N, C-alpha and C positions, 0 to 999 in steps of 0.2 A: 784342265777342264774343271767345271764346277761340280762340287759334290752335292748330292741330294741328301737332305737330312731324312733319314728313315726313322720312324718312331721306334724307340727301344722300349723294352718292358718297363724300365724305370720311369720314362716319361708318361707311359700309359697309366701306371699306378699313381703317379703324381696328380694326374688330372682327376681321378676318382678319389675324393676325400671322404673318409668315413665320418658320418654325422649321426649321433644317436637319435635325432629326430626322424631319420629314415626308418629306423627299426621301430621306434616307439614315439609317436608324435606328442606334442605338448598336451598336458591334460586340459580338458575343457573345464571351465568354471561352472560350478553347480548353480542352479537358479537361486536367486536371492530369496531369503526368508521374508515373508510378509508379517510384520509385527502388528500387534493391535494398536490402533490409533487411540491415543489416550483422550485428548480433548482439544477442541479448537481454541484459537486465540480469542480472548474476550477481555473486556474492560471489567476488571474484578471489583472496582469501586462502585459500580452501578448497583442499585438496590436489588433488582431481580437476581443478578448473578451472585451477589453476597448471600441472599436468602437461599439460593440453590446449594451453594457451597456449605452453608450452615446445616441445611437438611441432610446433605450427604454425610457430613461429619457426625451428626447425631445418629443416623442410621448405622454408620460404621461402628460407632461406640456401642450402640445397642447390640449389634451382632457379636462384638467382642465380649460384652458383659454376659450375654446369653450363653456363649460358648464356654465361658469360665464357669458359669453356674451349672451347666449341664455336663461338665467335663467328666465326672465320675459316674454319672447316671447312664443306665442302659436306655436305648431307644426301642420302645415296644411297638412303635407305629409300623415298622417294617414287618414284624412278626404277625401282626394283625392282618396286614395286607396280604402276606403270603398265605395265611390260613384262609382268607376270603377267596383268593385265587384258586387254592386247592379245592375248596368247596364247589366253586363254579365249574372247574374242570371235571370234578367227579359227577356233577349233575349232567354236564354235557355228555360224558361217557355213558352214563346210565340211559339218557335219552337216545343216544345213538344205538346202544344195544337193543333197547326196546323197539326202536324203529326197524332195525335189521330183523329182529325176531318176527315182528308184525308183517314185514315184507315177505319173509319166508313162508309164513302161514298163508298169506294171501296167494302167493305163487302156487303153493301146494293145493289150495282149494281150486284155483283156476285150472291146474293140471287135472284134478279129479273130475271137474266138470267136463272138460274136453275129452277125457279118456273114456 
């Protein structure tokens, strides 16, 4: 008589293959970084483009020269701006306090009139 193949424990474990992807799937790729676009293609021998490039170079050199000249100097512009902002804030606070005091006085008068 024919024998019937019964699955043994070995054949059952052979069918299930351990794969690390089951436990931890493949990592997803992060989104691509968008880099700044530098400049479009142009015919650089044309006069307008040459003039623009020359202007850019002059401006760049001027910025470099100014940075070198001002390297050891302090920038007082920020300090002046901060002082001006502090004065404005102080004025606003004083105005708010005066407004609050005036409001309290008016409310007290209204209460005295109604009482």
